[in-house]
N, C-alpha and C positions, 0 to 999 in steps of 0.2 A: 800631140790630140788634134785631130781637125775639127774647124767650129761647121756644126750643121747649118744650112740658110735658114733662116728666120720663117715661119711659114707664114704668107702673106694672107690675109683677110681679105673678103671680098669688100671693096671701097665703092663708090658711087664715085664714078669717073668724071661726071661732070661735076661735083660737090653741089649740086643741087638741093635744096630742102623737098621734101616730098611734098604734095599738095595734101590739104587738108583732105579732100576725096581719101587719097592714099592713107593720109593718116588713120584714117577709122575705118576704113577698111583691113588695116593692118591690124587696128584694135579688136575689130569683130574677129577675123581670123585667131585670134590669141586667146580670146574670151571663149571661142568655142572648145578650145583645148584643156580649159578648167575642168576641174571634178570635184563637183559643187557638192556640199555636204547636206546628208538627209536632214528633215525636221528632228530626228531622234539625236544626230549626232551634234547637229546646230543647238540643242537646248542642252546638251551632256556641257559641251563646250562652253558655252554662256556660264551655266552653273561654277564650271573652275573657275574662270575667270571672276568672276564673283567674289567667291568665296576665298580664291587668292588676294583679292583686294581687301576682302576682308580682314582676312591673316595678319596681311601685311600694315593694314592702319591699326589694328591690335597692338601688335609688334613694336610701330612708331611710338605709340600712346603710351607703350610701357615705359622705353627707354625715354622718352622726353618726360614723362611724370619720376622717373629713379634720376635723371640728369638735374630734373628741377629742386627737387630734394636735396640732392648733394650739394648743388649750389645755395641753397638757401642754408644750409650747414654749416656750409666753408664760410660764408659771408656774413654769417649770426644776423638774418633776415627774417623775421616774424611776419607773418600777415594774420 
């Protein structure tokens, strides 16, 4: 079985760092490619994030309370 030659990627031949101006030009170019969410989508996504945080905090609270009750029962601690 023959080995295929490795695909070469484009590398800066001079090994120079791009200037600050070139960097921000590249950032601006990439930001133009972004598809920004609409106001409605943003509100929907925000609601999902908030509800997920609330759900996970409640789940962690329940597990923490149950663990504490179990620990108090095992160690015979009363408060």
